[in-house]
PDB file with SEQRES, HELIX, SHEET and CRYST1 records, atoms N, CA, C and O in Angstrom:
SEQRES   1 A   75  MET GLU GLU LEU GLY ALA ARG GLU ARG ALA VAL LEU ALA          
SEQRES   2 A   75  LEU GLU ARG ARG GLY PHE ALA GLY PRO GLY ALA LYS GLU          
SEQRES   3 A   75  ARG ALA ILE ARG GLU GLN LEU GLY LEU ALA PRO VAL ARG          
SEQRES   4 A   75  TYR TYR GLN LEU LEU ASN ALA LEU LEU ASP ASP PRO ARG          
SEQRES   5 A   75  ALA LEU ALA HIS ASP PRO ILE THR VAL ASN ARG LEU ARG          
SEQRES   6 A   75  ARG VAL ARG ALA GLY ARG ARG GLU ASP ARG                      
HELIX    1 AA1 ALA A    6  ARG A   16  1                                  11    
HELIX    2 AA2 ALA A   24  ALA A   28  1                                   5    
HELIX    3 AA3 ILE A   29  LEU A   33  3                                   5    
HELIX    4 AA4 PRO A   37  LEU A   47  1                                  11    
HELIX    5 AA5 PRO A   51  HIS A   56  1                                   6    
HELIX    6 AA6 PRO A   58  ASP A   74  1                                  17    
CRYST1    1.000    1.000    1.000  90.00  90.00  90.00 P 1           1          
ATOM      1  N   MET A   1     -24.731   4.754  19.964  1.00  0.00           N  
ATOM      2  CA  MET A   1     -24.142   3.626  19.271  1.00  0.00           C  
ATOM      3  C   MET A   1     -22.624   3.827  19.201  1.00  0.00           C  
ATOM      4  O   MET A   1     -22.137   4.916  18.896  1.00  0.00           O  
ATOM      5  N   GLU A   2     -21.903   2.759  19.489  1.00  0.00           N  
ATOM      6  CA  GLU A   2     -20.442   2.805  19.417  1.00  0.00           C  
ATOM      7  C   GLU A   2     -19.982   2.957  17.975  1.00  0.00           C  
ATOM      8  O   GLU A   2     -20.687   2.592  17.034  1.00  0.00           O  
ATOM      9  N   GLU A   3     -18.783   3.506  17.829  1.00  0.00           N  
ATOM     10  CA  GLU A   3     -18.183   3.589  16.499  1.00  0.00           C  
ATOM     11  C   GLU A   3     -17.429   2.301  16.207  1.00  0.00           C  
ATOM     12  O   GLU A   3     -17.130   1.517  17.108  1.00  0.00           O  
ATOM     13  N   LEU A   4     -17.131   2.099  14.933  1.00  0.00           N  
ATOM     14  CA  LEU A   4     -16.334   0.946  14.531  1.00  0.00           C  
ATOM     15  C   LEU A   4     -14.918   1.086  15.057  1.00  0.00           C  
ATOM     16  O   LEU A   4     -14.403   2.192  15.216  1.00  0.00           O  
ATOM     17  N   GLY A   5     -14.303  -0.049  15.323  1.00  0.00           N  
ATOM     18  CA  GLY A   5     -12.918  -0.051  15.745  1.00  0.00           C  
ATOM     19  C   GLY A   5     -11.985   0.179  14.557  1.00  0.00           C  
ATOM     20  O   GLY A   5     -12.419   0.205  13.406  1.00  0.00           O  
ATOM     21  N   ALA A   6     -10.728   0.340  14.849  1.00  0.00           N  
ATOM     22  CA  ALA A   6      -9.734   0.603  13.798  1.00  0.00           C  
ATOM     23  C   ALA A   6      -9.657  -0.543  12.797  1.00  0.00           C  
ATOM     24  O   ALA A   6      -9.546  -0.306  11.594  1.00  0.00           O  
ATOM     25  N   ARG A   7      -9.714  -1.777  13.278  1.00  0.00           N  
ATOM     26  CA  ARG A   7      -9.619  -2.923  12.377  1.00  0.00           C  
ATOM     27  C   ARG A   7     -10.823  -2.971  11.441  1.00  0.00           C  
ATOM     28  O   ARG A   7     -10.675  -3.223  10.246  1.00  0.00           O  
ATOM     29  N   GLU A   8     -12.011  -2.728  11.984  1.00  0.00           N  
ATOM     30  CA  GLU A   8     -13.219  -2.750  11.160  1.00  0.00           C  
ATOM     31  C   GLU A   8     -13.182  -1.653  10.095  1.00  0.00           C  
ATOM     32  O   GLU A   8     -13.553  -1.888   8.945  1.00  0.00           O  
ATOM     33  N   ARG A   9     -12.738  -0.470  10.473  1.00  0.00           N  
ATOM     34  CA  ARG A   9     -12.610   0.626   9.497  1.00  0.00           C  
ATOM     35  C   ARG A   9     -11.587   0.285   8.425  1.00  0.00           C  
ATOM     36  O   ARG A   9     -11.775   0.620   7.256  1.00  0.00           O  
ATOM     37  N   ALA A  10     -10.495  -0.387   8.823  1.00  0.00           N  
ATOM     38  CA  ALA A  10      -9.460  -0.776   7.864  1.00  0.00           C  
ATOM     39  C   ALA A  10      -9.975  -1.822   6.880  1.00  0.00           C  
ATOM     40  O   ALA A  10      -9.618  -1.794   5.702  1.00  0.00           O  
ATOM     41  N   VAL A  11     -10.808  -2.742   7.355  1.00  0.00           N  
ATOM     42  CA  VAL A  11     -11.391  -3.760   6.468  1.00  0.00           C  
ATOM     43  C   VAL A  11     -12.258  -3.076   5.412  1.00  0.00           C  
ATOM     44  O   VAL A  11     -12.152  -3.387   4.225  1.00  0.00           O  
ATOM     45  N   LEU A  12     -13.112  -2.151   5.838  1.00  0.00           N  
ATOM     46  CA  LEU A  12     -13.971  -1.443   4.877  1.00  0.00           C  
ATOM     47  C   LEU A  12     -13.141  -0.596   3.909  1.00  0.00           C  
ATOM     48  O   LEU A  12     -13.461  -0.520   2.723  1.00  0.00           O  
ATOM     49  N   ALA A  13     -12.088   0.035   4.403  1.00  0.00           N  
ATOM     50  CA  ALA A  13     -11.230   0.834   3.535  1.00  0.00           C  
ATOM     51  C   ALA A  13     -10.561  -0.037   2.478  1.00  0.00           C  
ATOM     52  O   ALA A  13     -10.435   0.374   1.324  1.00  0.00           O  
ATOM     53  N   LEU A  14     -10.136  -1.225   2.858  1.00  0.00           N  
ATOM     54  CA  LEU A  14      -9.506  -2.132   1.900  1.00  0.00           C  
ATOM     55  C   LEU A  14     -10.512  -2.567   0.837  1.00  0.00           C  
ATOM     56  O   LEU A  14     -10.152  -2.726  -0.329  1.00  0.00           O  
ATOM     57  N   GLU A  15     -11.766  -2.760   1.233  1.00  0.00           N  
ATOM     58  CA  GLU A  15     -12.800  -3.161   0.269  1.00  0.00           C  
ATOM     59  C   GLU A  15     -13.113  -2.056  -0.731  1.00  0.00           C  
ATOM     60  O   GLU A  15     -13.567  -2.346  -1.838  1.00  0.00           O  
ATOM     61  N   ARG A  16     -12.884  -0.809  -0.373  1.00  0.00           N  
ATOM     62  CA  ARG A  16     -13.133   0.301  -1.299  1.00  0.00           C  
ATOM     63  C   ARG A  16     -12.087   0.370  -2.401  1.00  0.00           C  
ATOM     64  O   ARG A  16     -12.347   0.927  -3.468  1.00  0.00           O  
ATOM     65  N   ARG A  17     -10.923  -0.182  -2.158  1.00  0.00           N  
ATOM     66  CA  ARG A  17      -9.831  -0.108  -3.129  1.00  0.00           C  
ATOM     67  C   ARG A  17     -10.025  -1.087  -4.276  1.00  0.00           C  
ATOM     68  O   ARG A  17     -10.702  -2.107  -4.147  1.00  0.00           O  
ATOM     69  N   GLY A  18      -9.416  -0.746  -5.393  1.00  0.00           N  
ATOM     70  CA  GLY A  18      -9.348  -1.677  -6.515  1.00  0.00           C  
ATOM     71  C   GLY A  18      -7.993  -2.361  -6.501  1.00  0.00           C  
ATOM     72  O   GLY A  18      -7.010  -1.789  -6.029  1.00  0.00           O  
ATOM     73  N   PHE A  19      -7.937  -3.558  -7.007  1.00  0.00           N  
ATOM     74  CA  PHE A  19      -6.684  -4.314  -6.999  1.00  0.00           C  
ATOM     75  C   PHE A  19      -6.378  -4.817  -8.392  1.00  0.00           C  
ATOM     76  O   PHE A  19      -7.246  -5.341  -9.091  1.00  0.00           O  
ATOM     77  N   ALA A  20      -5.138  -4.649  -8.777  1.00  0.00           N  
ATOM     78  CA  ALA A  20      -4.689  -5.094 -10.094  1.00  0.00           C  
ATOM     79  C   ALA A  20      -4.038  -6.466  -9.975  1.00  0.00           C  
ATOM     80  O   ALA A  20      -3.114  -6.669  -9.188  1.00  0.00           O  
ATOM     81  N   GLY A  21      -4.530  -7.378 -10.754  1.00  0.00           N  
ATOM     82  CA  GLY A  21      -3.889  -8.688 -10.828  1.00  0.00           C  
ATOM     83  C   GLY A  21      -4.345  -9.658  -9.770  1.00  0.00           C  
ATOM     84  O   GLY A  21      -4.810  -9.260  -8.702  1.00  0.00           O  
ATOM     85  N   PRO A  22      -4.213 -10.930 -10.069  1.00  0.00           N  
ATOM     86  CA  PRO A  22      -4.605 -11.973  -9.124  1.00  0.00           C  
ATOM     87  C   PRO A  22      -3.680 -11.998  -7.914  1.00  0.00           C  
ATOM     88  O   PRO A  22      -2.465 -11.849  -8.044  1.00  0.00           O  
ATOM     89  N   GLY A  23      -4.253 -12.183  -6.769  1.00  0.00           N  
ATOM     90  CA  GLY A  23      -3.459 -12.283  -5.542  1.00  0.00           C  
ATOM     91  C   GLY A  23      -3.116 -10.957  -4.895  1.00  0.00           C  
ATOM     92  O   GLY A  23      -2.614 -10.941  -3.771  1.00  0.00           O  
ATOM     93  N   ALA A  24      -3.368  -9.842  -5.567  1.00  0.00           N  
ATOM     94  CA  ALA A  24      -3.000  -8.539  -5.018  1.00  0.00           C  
ATOM     95  C   ALA A  24      -3.803  -8.219  -3.759  1.00  0.00           C  
ATOM     96  O   ALA A  24      -3.264  -7.691  -2.786  1.00  0.00           O  
ATOM     97  N   LYS A  25      -5.084  -8.540  -3.787  1.00  0.00           N  
ATOM     98  CA  LYS A  25      -5.923  -8.254  -2.626  1.00  0.00           C  
ATOM     99  C   LYS A  25      -5.504  -9.109  -1.437  1.00  0.00           C  
ATOM    100  O   LYS A  25      -5.387  -8.603  -0.320  1.00  0.00           O  
ATOM    101  N   GLU A  26      -5.279 -10.391  -1.664  1.00  0.00           N  
ATOM    102  CA  GLU A  26      -4.866 -11.271  -0.574  1.00  0.00           C  
ATOM    103  C   GLU A  26      -3.529 -10.825   0.020  1.00  0.00           C  
ATOM    104  O   GLU A  26      -3.328 -10.890   1.233  1.00  0.00           O  
ATOM    105  N   ARG A  27      -2.624 -10.374  -0.840  1.00  0.00           N  
ATOM    106  CA  ARG A  27      -1.336  -9.875  -0.363  1.00  0.00           C  
ATOM    107  C   ARG A  27      -1.535  -8.627   0.499  1.00  0.00           C  
ATOM    108  O   ARG A  27      -0.905  -8.485   1.547  1.00  0.00           O  
ATOM    109  N   ALA A  28      -2.410  -7.728   0.057  1.00  0.00           N  
ATOM    110  CA  ALA A  28      -2.697  -6.514   0.823  1.00  0.00           C  
ATOM    111  C   ALA A  28      -3.340  -6.855   2.167  1.00  0.00           C  
ATOM    112  O   ALA A  28      -3.035  -6.223   3.178  1.00  0.00           O  
ATOM    113  N   ILE A  29      -4.216  -7.838   2.180  1.00  0.00           N  
ATOM    114  CA  ILE A  29      -4.849  -8.267   3.432  1.00  0.00           C  
ATOM    115  C   ILE A  29      -3.790  -8.712   4.433  1.00  0.00           C  
ATOM    116  O   ILE A  29      -3.816  -8.322   5.601  1.00  0.00           O  
ATOM    117  N   ARG A  30      -2.864  -9.527   3.960  1.00  0.00           N  
ATOM    118  CA  ARG A  30      -1.808 -10.033   4.853  1.00  0.00           C  
ATOM    119  C   ARG A  30      -0.852  -8.926   5.295  1.00  0.00           C  
ATOM    120  O   ARG A  30      -0.512  -8.834   6.475  1.00  0.00           O  
ATOM    121  N   GLU A  31      -0.420  -8.086   4.354  1.00  0.00           N  
ATOM    122  CA  GLU A  31       0.587  -7.069   4.658  1.00  0.00           C  
ATOM    123  C   GLU A  31       0.026  -5.901   5.452  1.00  0.00           C  
ATOM    124  O   GLU A  31       0.654  -5.443   6.407  1.00  0.00           O  
ATOM    125  N   GLN A  32      -1.140  -5.417   5.072  1.00  0.00           N  
ATOM    126  CA  GLN A  32      -1.673  -4.210   5.699  1.00  0.00           C  
ATOM    127  C   GLN A  32      -2.459  -4.492   6.975  1.00  0.00           C  
ATOM    128  O   GLN A  32      -2.437  -3.693   7.912  1.00  0.00           O  
ATOM    129  N   LEU A  33      -3.147  -5.616   7.011  1.00  0.00           N  
ATOM    130  CA  LEU A  33      -3.980  -5.905   8.174  1.00  0.00           C  
ATOM    131  C   LEU A  33      -3.412  -7.003   9.065  1.00  0.00           C  
ATOM    132  O   LEU A  33      -3.828  -7.154  10.214  1.00  0.00           O  
ATOM    133  N   GLY A  34      -2.465  -7.767   8.536  1.00  0.00           N  
ATOM    134  CA  GLY A  34      -1.886  -8.850   9.318  1.00  0.00           C  
ATOM    135  C   GLY A  34      -2.870  -9.978   9.571  1.00  0.00           C  
ATOM    136  O   GLY A  34      -2.799 -10.658  10.594  1.00  0.00           O  
ATOM    137  N   LEU A  35      -3.787 -10.172   8.634  1.00  0.00           N  
ATOM    138  CA  LEU A  35      -4.806 -11.211   8.767  1.00  0.00           C  
ATOM    139  C   LEU A  35      -4.669 -12.237   7.657  1.00  0.00           C  
ATOM    140  O   LEU A  35      -4.193 -11.935   6.562  1.00  0.00           O  
ATOM    141  N   ALA A  36      -5.092 -13.445   7.959  1.00  0.00           N  
ATOM    142  CA  ALA A  36      -5.231 -14.450   6.903  1.00  0.00           C  
ATOM    143  C   ALA A  36      -6.476 -14.070   6.105  1.00  0.00           C  
ATOM    144  O   ALA A  36      -7.445 -13.575   6.681  1.00  0.00           O  
ATOM    145  N   PRO A  37      -6.469 -14.291   4.802  1.00  0.00           N  
ATOM    146  CA  PRO A  37      -7.644 -13.945   3.995  1.00  0.00           C  
ATOM    147  C   PRO A  37      -8.948 -14.561   4.496  1.00  0.00           C  
ATOM    148  O   PRO A  37      -9.995 -13.918   4.424  1.00  0.00           O  
ATOM    149  N   VAL A  38      -8.906 -15.787   5.001  1.00  0.00           N  
ATOM    150  CA  VAL A  38     -10.122 -16.421   5.517  1.00  0.00           C  
ATOM    151  C   VAL A  38     -10.684 -15.609   6.681  1.00  0.00           C  
ATOM    152  O   VAL A  38     -11.889 -15.365   6.734  1.00  0.00           O  
ATOM    153  N   ARG A  39      -9.842 -15.191   7.601  1.00  0.00           N  
ATOM    154  CA  ARG A  39     -10.281 -14.386   8.754  1.00  0.00           C  
ATOM    155  C   ARG A  39     -10.812 -13.032   8.289  1.00  0.00           C  
ATOM    156  O   ARG A  39     -11.810 -12.538   8.812  1.00  0.00           O  
ATOM    157  N   TYR A  40     -10.149 -12.441   7.317  1.00  0.00           N  
ATOM    158  CA  TYR A  40     -10.588 -11.155   6.759  1.00  0.00           C  
ATOM    159  C   TYR A  40     -12.010 -11.267   6.228  1.00  0.00           C  
ATOM    160  O   TYR A  40     -12.851 -10.419   6.526  1.00  0.00           O  
ATOM    161  N   TYR A  41     -12.285 -12.303   5.448  1.00  0.00           N  
ATOM    162  CA  TYR A  41     -13.614 -12.457   4.868  1.00  0.00           C  
ATOM    163  C   TYR A  41     -14.655 -12.778   5.933  1.00  0.00           C  
ATOM    164  O   TYR A  41     -15.819 -12.413   5.774  1.00  0.00           O  
ATOM    165  N   GLN A  42     -14.269 -13.449   7.013  1.00  0.00           N  
ATOM    166  CA  GLN A  42     -15.192 -13.666   8.125  1.00  0.00           C  
ATOM    167  C   GLN A  42     -15.566 -12.341   8.777  1.00  0.00           C  
ATOM    168  O   GLN A  42     -16.736 -12.083   9.058  1.00  0.00           O  
ATOM    169  N   LEU A  43     -14.555 -11.503   9.014  1.00  0.00           N  
ATOM    170  CA  LEU A  43     -14.808 -10.183   9.603  1.00  0.00           C  
ATOM    171  C   LEU A  43     -15.664  -9.327   8.673  1.00  0.00           C  
ATOM    172  O   LEU A  43     -16.600  -8.659   9.113  1.00  0.00           O  
ATOM    173  N   LEU A  44     -15.335  -9.356   7.394  1.00  0.00           N  
ATOM    174  CA  LEU A  44     -16.080  -8.564   6.424  1.00  0.00           C  
ATOM    175  C   LEU A  44     -17.540  -8.993   6.383  1.00  0.00           C  
ATOM    176  O   LEU A  44     -18.432  -8.144   6.369  1.00  0.00           O  
ATOM    177  N   ASN A  45     -17.792 -10.283   6.363  1.00  0.00           N  
ATOM    178  CA  ASN A  45     -19.164 -10.772   6.326  1.00  0.00           C  
ATOM    179  C   ASN A  45     -19.940 -10.326   7.563  1.00  0.00           C  
ATOM    180  O   ASN A  45     -21.106  -9.947   7.455  1.00  0.00           O  
ATOM    181  N   ALA A  46     -19.316 -10.365   8.718  1.00  0.00           N  
ATOM    182  CA  ALA A  46     -19.970  -9.898   9.942  1.00  0.00           C  
ATOM    183  C   ALA A  46     -20.240  -8.392   9.872  1.00  0.00           C  
ATOM    184  O   ALA A  46     -21.278  -7.922  10.338  1.00  0.00           O  
ATOM    185  N   LEU A  47     -19.317  -7.649   9.296  1.00  0.00           N  
ATOM    186  CA  LEU A  47     -19.502  -6.201   9.170  1.00  0.00           C  
ATOM    187  C   LEU A  47     -20.703  -5.849   8.296  1.00  0.00           C  
ATOM    188  O   LEU A  47     -21.364  -4.838   8.532  1.00  0.00           O  
ATOM    189  N   LEU A  48     -20.984  -6.659   7.309  1.00  0.00           N  
ATOM    190  CA  LEU A  48     -22.100  -6.360   6.415  1.00  0.00           C  
ATOM    191  C   LEU A  48     -23.436  -6.394   7.148  1.00  0.00           C  
ATOM    192  O   LEU A  48     -24.414  -5.815   6.674  1.00  0.00           O  
ATOM    193  N   ASP A  49     -23.490  -7.058   8.285  1.00  0.00           N  
ATOM    194  CA  ASP A  49     -24.708  -7.122   9.084  1.00  0.00           C  
ATOM    195  C   ASP A  49     -24.681  -6.148  10.266  1.00  0.00           C  
ATOM    196  O   ASP A  49     -25.610  -6.128  11.074  1.00  0.00           O  
ATOM    197  N   ASP A  50     -23.643  -5.360  10.368  1.00  0.00           N  
ATOM    198  CA  ASP A  50     -23.459  -4.441  11.495  1.00  0.00           C  
ATOM    199  C   ASP A  50     -23.972  -3.047  11.116  1.00  0.00           C  
ATOM    200  O   ASP A  50     -23.462  -2.451  10.168  1.00  0.00           O  
ATOM    201  N   PRO A  51     -24.964  -2.519  11.830  1.00  0.00           N  
ATOM    202  CA  PRO A  51     -25.483  -1.189  11.493  1.00  0.00           C  
ATOM    203  C   PRO A  51     -24.443  -0.081  11.603  1.00  0.00           C  
ATOM    204  O   PRO A  51     -24.563   0.950  10.942  1.00  0.00           O  
ATOM    205  N   ARG A  52     -23.423  -0.287  12.437  1.00  0.00           N  
ATOM    206  CA  ARG A  52     -22.356   0.721  12.550  1.00  0.00           C  
ATOM    207  C   ARG A  52     -21.560   0.808  11.259  1.00  0.00           C  
ATOM    208  O   ARG A  52     -21.143   1.894  10.856  1.00  0.00           O  
ATOM    209  N   ALA A  53     -21.345  -0.335  10.607  1.00  0.00           N  
ATOM    210  CA  ALA A  53     -20.620  -0.343   9.334  1.00  0.00           C  
ATOM    211  C   ALA A  53     -21.435   0.368   8.265  1.00  0.00           C  
ATOM    212  O   ALA A  53     -20.888   1.118   7.457  1.00  0.00           O  
ATOM    213  N   LEU A  54     -22.735   0.133   8.260  1.00  0.00           N  
ATOM    214  CA  LEU A  54     -23.605   0.805   7.297  1.00  0.00           C  
ATOM    215  C   LEU A  54     -23.575   2.309   7.507  1.00  0.00           C  
ATOM    216  O   LEU A  54     -23.539   3.068   6.538  1.00  0.00           O  
ATOM    217  N   ALA A  55     -23.589   2.747   8.746  1.00  0.00           N  
ATOM    218  CA  ALA A  55     -23.525   4.188   9.038  1.00  0.00           C  
ATOM    219  C   ALA A  55     -22.169   4.772   8.640  1.00  0.00           C  
ATOM    220  O   ALA A  55     -22.094   5.914   8.187  1.00  0.00           O  
ATOM    221  N   HIS A  56     -21.109   4.000   8.807  1.00  0.00           N  
ATOM    222  CA  HIS A  56     -19.757   4.472   8.510  1.00  0.00           C  
ATOM    223  C   HIS A  56     -19.496   4.582   7.006  1.00  0.00           C  
ATOM    224  O   HIS A  56     -18.920   5.569   6.549  1.00  0.00           O  
ATOM    225  N   ASP A  57     -19.914   3.579   6.240  1.00  0.00           N  
ATOM    226  CA  ASP A  57     -19.622   3.540   4.802  1.00  0.00           C  
ATOM    227  C   ASP A  57     -20.784   2.885   4.051  1.00  0.00           C  
ATOM    228  O   ASP A  57     -20.675   1.740   3.613  1.00  0.00           O  
ATOM    229  N   PRO A  58     -21.902   3.618   3.905  1.00  0.00           N  
ATOM    230  CA  PRO A  58     -23.093   3.003   3.307  1.00  0.00           C  
ATOM    231  C   PRO A  58     -22.909   2.545   1.866  1.00  0.00           C  
ATOM    232  O   PRO A  58     -23.511   1.548   1.466  1.00  0.00           O  
ATOM    233  N   ILE A  59     -22.112   3.227   1.088  1.00  0.00           N  
ATOM    234  CA  ILE A  59     -21.931   2.844  -0.319  1.00  0.00           C  
ATOM    235  C   ILE A  59     -21.246   1.486  -0.415  1.00  0.00           C  
ATOM    236  O   ILE A  59     -21.715   0.600  -1.129  1.00  0.00           O  
ATOM    237  N   THR A  60     -20.151   1.324   0.294  1.00  0.00           N  
ATOM    238  CA  THR A  60     -19.412   0.061   0.252  1.00  0.00           C  
ATOM    239  C   THR A  60     -20.235  -1.075   0.840  1.00  0.00           C  
ATOM    240  O   THR A  60     -20.302  -2.157   0.256  1.00  0.00           O  
ATOM    241  N   VAL A  61     -20.857  -0.845   1.979  1.00  0.00           N  
ATOM    242  CA  VAL A  61     -21.625  -1.902   2.639  1.00  0.00           C  
ATOM    243  C   VAL A  61     -22.806  -2.328   1.775  1.00  0.00           C  
ATOM    244  O   VAL A  61     -23.053  -3.524   1.619  1.00  0.00           O  
ATOM    245  N   ASN A  62     -23.535  -1.377   1.213  1.00  0.00           N  
ATOM    246  CA  ASN A  62     -24.675  -1.741   0.369  1.00  0.00           C  
ATOM    247  C   ASN A  62     -24.238  -2.471  -0.895  1.00  0.00           C  
ATOM    248  O   ASN A  62     -24.918  -3.398  -1.338  1.00  0.00           O  
ATOM    249  N   ARG A  63     -23.107  -2.065  -1.485  1.00  0.00           N  
ATOM    250  CA  ARG A  63     -22.589  -2.761  -2.666  1.00  0.00           C  
ATOM    251  C   ARG A  63     -22.242  -4.210  -2.322  1.00  0.00           C  
ATOM    252  O   ARG A  63     -22.586  -5.133  -3.060  1.00  0.00           O  
ATOM    253  N   LEU A  64     -21.568  -4.393  -1.213  1.00  0.00           N  
ATOM    254  CA  LEU A  64     -21.167  -5.739  -0.813  1.00  0.00           C  
ATOM    255  C   LEU A  64     -22.369  -6.594  -0.404  1.00  0.00           C  
ATOM    256  O   LEU A  64     -22.368  -7.807  -0.615  1.00  0.00           O  
ATOM    257  N   ARG A  65     -23.384  -5.972   0.174  1.00  0.00           N  
ATOM    258  CA  ARG A  65     -24.604  -6.719   0.493  1.00  0.00           C  
ATOM    259  C   ARG A  65     -25.277  -7.223  -0.778  1.00  0.00           C  
ATOM    260  O   ARG A  65     -25.769  -8.351  -0.817  1.00  0.00           O  
ATOM    261  N   ARG A  66     -25.300  -6.388  -1.819  1.00  0.00           N  
ATOM    262  CA  ARG A  66     -25.887  -6.819  -3.090  1.00  0.00           C  
ATOM    263  C   ARG A  66     -25.107  -7.979  -3.691  1.00  0.00           C  
ATOM    264  O   ARG A  66     -25.697  -8.931  -4.202  1.00  0.00           O  
ATOM    265  N   VAL A  67     -23.790  -7.901  -3.632  1.00  0.00           N  
ATOM    266  CA  VAL A  67     -22.946  -8.989  -4.152  1.00  0.00           C  
ATOM    267  C   VAL A  67     -23.212 -10.270  -3.369  1.00  0.00           C  
ATOM    268  O   VAL A  67     -23.365 -11.341  -3.958  1.00  0.00           O  
ATOM    269  N   ARG A  68     -23.268 -10.164  -2.060  1.00  0.00           N  
ATOM    270  CA  ARG A  68     -23.511 -11.337  -1.224  1.00  0.00           C  
ATOM    271  C   ARG A  68     -24.882 -11.944  -1.519  1.00  0.00           C  
ATOM    272  O   ARG A  68     -25.017 -13.163  -1.621  1.00  0.00           O  
ATOM    273  N   ALA A  69     -25.889 -11.097  -1.656  1.00  0.00           N  
ATOM    274  CA  ALA A  69     -27.242 -11.589  -1.957  1.00  0.00           C  
ATOM    275  C   ALA A  69     -27.278 -12.288  -3.315  1.00  0.00           C  
ATOM    276  O   ALA A  69     -27.944 -13.313  -3.465  1.00  0.00           O  
ATOM    277  N   GLY A  70     -26.576 -11.751  -4.292  1.00  0.00           N  
ATOM    278  CA  GLY A  70     -26.516 -12.374  -5.603  1.00  0.00           C  
ATOM    279  C   GLY A  70     -25.858 -13.731  -5.564  1.00  0.00           C  
ATOM    280  O   GLY A  70     -26.289 -14.654  -6.257  1.00  0.00           O  
ATOM    281  N   ARG A  71     -24.826 -13.864  -4.768  1.00  0.00           N  
ATOM    282  CA  ARG A  71     -24.142 -15.162  -4.649  1.00  0.00           C  
ATOM    283  C   ARG A  71     -25.018 -16.188  -3.957  1.00  0.00           C  
ATOM    284  O   ARG A  71     -25.006 -17.368  -4.308  1.00  0.00           O  
ATOM    285  N   ARG A  72     -25.774 -15.732  -2.977  1.00  0.00           N  
ATOM    286  CA  ARG A  72     -26.686 -16.657  -2.279  1.00  0.00           C  
ATOM    287  C   ARG A  72     -27.780 -17.144  -3.210  1.00  0.00           C  
ATOM    288  O   ARG A  72     -28.181 -18.307  -3.150  1.00  0.00           O  
ATOM    289  N   GLU A  73     -28.259 -16.265  -4.064  1.00  0.00           N  
ATOM    290  CA  GLU A  73     -29.315 -16.646  -5.021  1.00  0.00           C  
ATOM    291  C   GLU A  73     -28.787 -17.649  -6.032  1.00  0.00           C  
ATOM    292  O   GLU A  73     -29.530 -18.517  -6.490  1.00  0.00           O  
ATOM    293  N   ASP A  74     -27.509 -17.541  -6.388  1.00  0.00           N  
ATOM    294  CA  ASP A  74     -26.917 -18.452  -7.368  1.00  0.00           C  
ATOM    295  C   ASP A  74     -26.747 -19.868  -6.820  1.00  0.00           C  
ATOM    296  O   ASP A  74     -26.600 -20.817  -7.591  1.00  0.00           O  
ATOM    297  N   ARG A  75     -26.765 -20.013  -5.516  1.00  0.00           N  
ATOM    298  CA  ARG A  75     -26.549 -21.332  -4.902  1.00  0.00           C  
ATOM    299  C   ARG A  75     -27.774 -22.177  -4.953  1.00  0.00           C  
ATOM    300  O   ARG A  75     -27.760 -23.313  -4.480  1.00  0.00           O  
TER     301      ARG A  75                                                      
END                                                                             
């Protein structure tokens, strides 16, 4: 199985961080990754279904999967 690319690893690393204040995460997405927040969340959502991401960072991926599942149930 291939390893995650640098961008994918950076997305997961950003998700592990905590952010203080509104807009801080979106600012970090733009400054550190050079992505629009919408594109970032598209990549992140795809990563949650990628077995390589689960192997790379199971704690973060499983936490985000639970959050995503909870949001789907609320709809």
